[in-house]
C-alpha positions in Angstrom: -40.6 52.6 -105.9 -38.0 51.8 -108.6 -34.8 50.6 -107.1 -31.7 50.7 -109.4 -28.9 50.3 -106.9 -28.4 48.7 -103.6 -29.5 50.8 -100.7 -30.0 50.0 -97.0 -33.5 48.6 -97.0 -34.1 49.8 -93.4 -34.1 53.4 -94.7 -37.4 52.7 -96.5 -40.8 53.2 -94.9 -43.4 50.4 -94.9 -45.3 52.2 -97.6 -42.2 52.4 -99.8 -41.7 48.7 -99.4 -45.3 48.0 -100.3 -44.9 50.1 -103.4 -41.7 48.2 -104.3 -43.5 44.9 -104.3 -46.6 46.3 -106.2 -44.3 47.5 -108.9 -42.7 44.1 -109.1 -46.0 42.4 -109.5 -46.3 41.1 -106.0 -48.8 41.8 -103.2 -48.2 44.8 -101.0 -48.6 42.4 -98.1 -45.0 41.3 -98.9 -43.8 44.7 -98.0 -45.5 44.5 -94.6 -43.9 41.1 -94.1 -40.4 42.4 -94.9 -41.0 45.4 -92.6 -41.9 43.1 -89.7 -38.8 41.0 -90.3 -36.6 44.1 -90.2 -38.0 45.8 -87.2 -40.1 43.5 -85.0 -37.8 40.4 -85.6 -34.6 42.4 -86.2 -33.2 40.0 -88.7 -29.8 40.8 -90.2 -30.1 38.9 -93.5 -32.7 38.3 -96.2 -32.1 34.5 -96.0 -33.7 34.6 -92.5 -37.1 35.9 -93.9 -38.5 32.3 -93.9 -42.1 33.1 -94.9 -40.9 34.7 -98.2 -40.1 32.6 -101.3 -36.5 32.0 -102.3 -37.2 34.0 -105.4 -38.3 37.1 -103.4 -35.4 36.7 -101.0 -32.9 36.6 -103.9 -34.6 39.6 -105.5 -34.3 41.6 -102.2 -30.6 40.6 -102.0 -30.0 41.9 -105.5 -31.7 45.2 -104.9 -30.9 46.0 -101.2 -28.5 45.4 -98.3 -29.0 45.4 -94.5 -26.2 47.5 -93.0 -26.4 45.7 -89.7 -23.9 46.3 -86.9 -21.9 43.4 -85.5 -20.4 42.7 -82.1 -16.6 43.1 -82.5 -15.7 42.5 -78.9 -17.4 42.0 -75.5 -15.9 42.8 -72.1 -17.3 41.6 -68.8 -16.9 43.6 -65.6 -16.6 42.1 -62.2 -19.8 43.9 -61.3 -21.6 42.1 -64.3 -21.6 45.2 -66.6 -21.0 44.2 -70.2 -19.3 46.6 -72.7 -19.6 45.9 -76.4 -17.5 47.3 -79.2 -19.8 47.4 -82.3 -18.4 47.3 -85.8 -20.3 49.4 -88.3 -20.6 48.7 -92.1 -17.9 51.2 -92.9 -15.6 49.6 -90.2 -15.9 52.4 -87.6 -16.3 51.2 -84.0 -18.7 52.5 -81.4 -19.4 51.2 -77.9 -22.6 50.3 -75.9 -23.0 49.0 -72.4 -25.4 46.7 -70.6 -25.8 47.8 -67.0 -27.6 45.1 -64.9 -29.2 45.9 -61.6 -31.6 44.1 -59.2 -34.8 45.6 -60.7 -33.7 46.9 -64.1 -31.6 46.1 -67.1 -30.3 49.3 -68.8 -28.8 49.7 -72.3 -26.4 52.7 -72.7 -26.2 53.5 -76.4 -24.1 55.8 -78.6 -25.4 58.3 -81.1 -22.2 59.3 -83.0 -18.9 57.9 -83.9 -16.7 60.1 -81.6 -17.9 63.5 -80.5 -17.3 67.1 -81.4 -18.0 68.8 -78.0 -14.5 68.2 -76.4 -15.7 68.1 -72.8 -12.5 68.1 -70.8 -13.4 65.2 -68.5 -14.8 62.7 -71.0 -12.7 60.2 -73.0 -15.0 60.4 -76.0 -14.5 64.1 -76.0 -10.8 63.6 -76.9 -11.8 61.7 -80.0 -12.8 63.3 -83.3 -16.4 63.1 -84.5 -16.3 60.9 -87.6 -20.0 60.8 -88.4 -23.5 60.6 -87.0 -25.0 57.1 -86.6 -28.0 56.2 -88.8 -31.1 55.3 -86.9 -30.9 51.6 -87.8 -27.4 51.6 -86.2 -28.8 53.0 -83.0 -31.6 50.5 -83.1 -29.2 47.6 -83.6 -27.3 48.5 -80.4 -30.5 48.2 -78.4 -31.3 44.8 -80.0 -27.8 43.4 -79.3 -27.8 44.7 -75.7 -31.4 43.3 -75.2 -30.2 39.9 -76.4 -27.2 40.1 -74.0 -29.6 40.7 -71.0 -31.7 37.7 -72.0 -28.7 35.5 -72.7 -26.5 36.3 -69.7 -29.1 37.3 -67.0 -32.4 35.9 -68.3 -34.0 39.3 -67.8 -35.6 41.6 -70.4 -34.2 45.0 -71.1 -36.1 47.6 -69.1 -34.4 51.0 -69.8 -32.4 52.8 -72.4 -30.2 55.8 -71.9 -28.5 57.8 -74.7 -25.4 58.4 -72.6 -22.8 56.6 -74.8 -20.5 58.2 -77.4 -21.6 61.4 -79.0 -24.1 64.2 -78.4 -27.6 62.9 -79.2 -29.1 66.3 -80.0 -26.5 66.9 -82.7 -27.9 63.8 -84.4 -31.5 64.8 -83.8 -33.4 63.2 -86.6 -31.7 59.8 -86.4 -32.1 59.7 -82.6 -35.8 60.5 -82.8 -36.3 58.0 -85.7 -34.5 55.3 -83.7 -36.7 56.0 -80.6 -39.8 55.9 -82.8 -38.8 52.4 -84.0 -37.8 51.3 -80.5 -41.2 52.4 -79.1 -43.4 51.3 -82.0 -45.6 48.3 -81.7 -44.2 47.4 -85.1 -40.7 47.6 -83.5 -39.5 46.7 -80.0 -42.6 48.1 -78.3 -40.7 49.7 -75.4 -42.4 52.5 -73.4 -41.1 56.0 -74.1 -40.9 56.7 -70.4 -38.2 54.0 -70.1 -35.9 56.0 -72.4 -33.7 58.9 -71.4 -31.8 61.2 -73.8 -28.8 62.9 -72.2 -27.5 66.2 -73.6 -24.5 68.4 -72.9 -27.0 71.3 -73.4 -28.0 72.4 -76.9 -30.7 75.0 -76.0 -32.2 75.3 -79.5 -32.5 71.6 -79.8 -34.2 71.2 -76.4 -36.7 73.8 -77.6 -37.2 71.6 -80.7 -37.8 68.5 -78.5 -40.6 70.5 -76.9 -42.0 71.6 -80.2 -42.0 67.9 -81.4 -43.8 66.9 -78.1 -41.5 64.0 -77.5 -42.5 61.5 -74.8 -39.1 60.3 -73.5 -37.2 61.7 -70.6 -34.4 64.3 -70.8 -31.2 64.6 -68.8 -28.8 67.5 -68.8 -25.1 67.0 -68.2 -24.6 70.0 -66.0 -21.5 69.4 -63.8 -21.2 73.1 -62.8 -23.9 75.6 -62.0 -22.1 78.8 -62.9 -21.1 79.8 -66.5 -17.5 80.4 -65.9 -16.8 77.1 -64.2 -19.0 75.1 -66.7 -17.3 76.7 -69.7 -14.0 75.7 -68.3 -14.9 72.0 -68.6 -17.6 72.1 -71.3 -16.9 74.5 -74.2 -20.5 74.1 -75.4 -21.5 76.3 -72.5 -19.9 79.3 -74.3 -22.8 79.3 -76.8 -25.4 77.7 -74.6 -25.4 79.6 -71.3 -27.1 78.3 -68.2 -29.8 81.0 -68.6 -30.6 79.8 -72.1 -30.7 76.2 -70.9 -33.2 77.1 -68.1 -35.5 78.7 -70.6 -35.3 75.6 -72.9 -35.8 73.2 -70.0 -38.8 75.1 -68.7 -40.5 74.8 -72.2 -39.6 71.1 -72.3 -41.3 70.6 -69.0 -44.3 72.7 -69.9 -45.0 70.8 -73.0 -44.1 67.2 -71.9 -44.8 67.3 -68.2 -41.5 65.3 -67.7 -39.2 66.3 -64.9 -35.6 66.9 -66.0 -32.7 65.0 -64.6 -29.6 67.0 -63.8 -26.4 65.0 -64.0 -23.6 66.4 -61.9 -20.2 64.7 -61.8 -18.5 65.6 -58.5 -14.8 66.5 -59.2 -12.2 66.7 -56.4 -11.5 70.3 -55.5 -13.3 71.7 -58.5 -17.1 71.6 -58.0 -17.4 69.6 -54.7 -17.7 72.4 -52.1 -20.9 73.5 -50.3 -20.7 76.8 -52.2 -20.9 74.7 -55.4 -23.9 72.8 -53.9 -25.6 76.1 -53.1 -25.1 77.2 -56.8 -26.5 73.9 -57.9 -29.5 74.4 -55.6 -30.2 77.9 -57.1 -30.2 76.4 -60.6 -32.3 73.4 -59.6 -35.0 75.5 -58.0 -35.7 77.1 -61.3 -36.9 73.9 -63.0 -38.8 70.8 -62.0 -36.0 68.3 -61.6 -34.1 65.6 -59.8 -30.3 65.5 -59.4 -28.0 62.6 -59.9 -24.6 63.1 -58.3 -22.1 60.9 -60.2 -18.8 59.5 -59.2 -16.0 60.6 -61.6 -14.2 57.9 -63.5 -10.6 59.2 -64.2 -9.2 59.0 -67.7 -5.6 59.4 -68.8 -6.2 62.5 -70.8 -7.7 64.6 -68.0 -6.4 66.1 -64.8 -9.6 65.5 -62.8 -10.1 63.0 -60.0 -13.1 61.9 -58.1 -14.2 63.8 -55.0 -13.9 62.1 -51.6 -16.9 60.0 -50.6 -17.5 62.1 -47.5 -17.6 65.3 -49.5 -20.0 63.7 -52.0 -22.2 62.6 -49.0 -22.1 66.1 -47.5 -22.9 67.6 -50.9 -25.9 65.3 -51.2 -27.1 65.9 -47.7 -27.1 69.6 -48.1 -29.3 69.4 -51.2 -31.7 66.9 -49.5 -32.0 69.2 -46.5 -33.3 71.9 -48.9 -36.0 69.5 -50.3 -34.2 68.4 -53.5 -34.6 64.9 -54.8 -31.0 63.6 -55.0 -29.5 60.3 -55.9 -25.8 59.4 -55.6 -25.0 57.2 -58.6 -22.2 54.7 -58.2 -20.1 53.9 -61.2 -20.4 50.6 -63.0 -17.9 48.8 -65.2 -14.9 50.9 -64.3 -12.5 48.0 -64.6 -13.4 47.6 -68.3 -13.6 51.4 -69.1 -17.4 51.1 -69.4 -18.3 53.7 -66.8 -19.7 57.2 -67.4 -17.2 59.2 -69.4 -14.8 56.3 -70.3 -16.1 55.2 -73.7 -13.2 55.5 -76.2 -13.0 52.2 -78.0 -10.5 50.6 -75.6 
């Protein structure tokens, strides 16, 4: 491959790197070495590629760049959650979170700069979408958060959730390519079953996930189980009704065999009654799923508040009494605006 101007070297395949070296009179093996440095060893500069000659490293630096993200700021919660503001090559900021627990270390990563969906309860939804993240930028978040887990807690990263800034299925190709690198033996080698992609509900893209036979898990941000109430807080529901989402989720399950996670934030006096629980039950019975009931984390821009603990408990007990698998998920990192729905570059 003839290279005439600097491009991000991580947008090249291993085969393209091999061709680049062959055309320069070098062995194709050099391409494989560079690919290993970029993805298995996650280096951020050509000078770190220590088994390449100085001449080759200088040539790479002339022809390419590595658009690595950097940690702009770290914030540490009293519950040991770590939120990072990541600076991109074009100076945009995104956020990612390390959520430590007894038996797992979870990275929550972003897929877009801002978001276009305008969900009424989410801080990111009040930001404009600036652009999609490239797949190396998604990959870099995982690498940085993995390093934080090892540095601060001496534990490896065990799980990844695409629940940060942005709608992953509106950045479909970059998200899938990032996951491919994360799960590849020539990348981070993580198991696909340890990765969950969360969507606000883009039916046609859920169908595409099924068609592409992805191996990772899928979560739907539901938050209301009737169309009128859901559209009130999630405008995306106007063009992606609950009926269309059920059809898409059923196909996803049929092809992948993976149960879907339904995420349901419980808002005070909005969706926290037993009638709301009954509606959620009717929805959940149509697809193989489990339900996460989530505490709401208030933001300045929204009128919502968290439901009372006793109402959340009653809500969960009702669903469990009907045989539904329910978890009540406690918020982490609220004191540093790192909890669910709070990411807004603060």
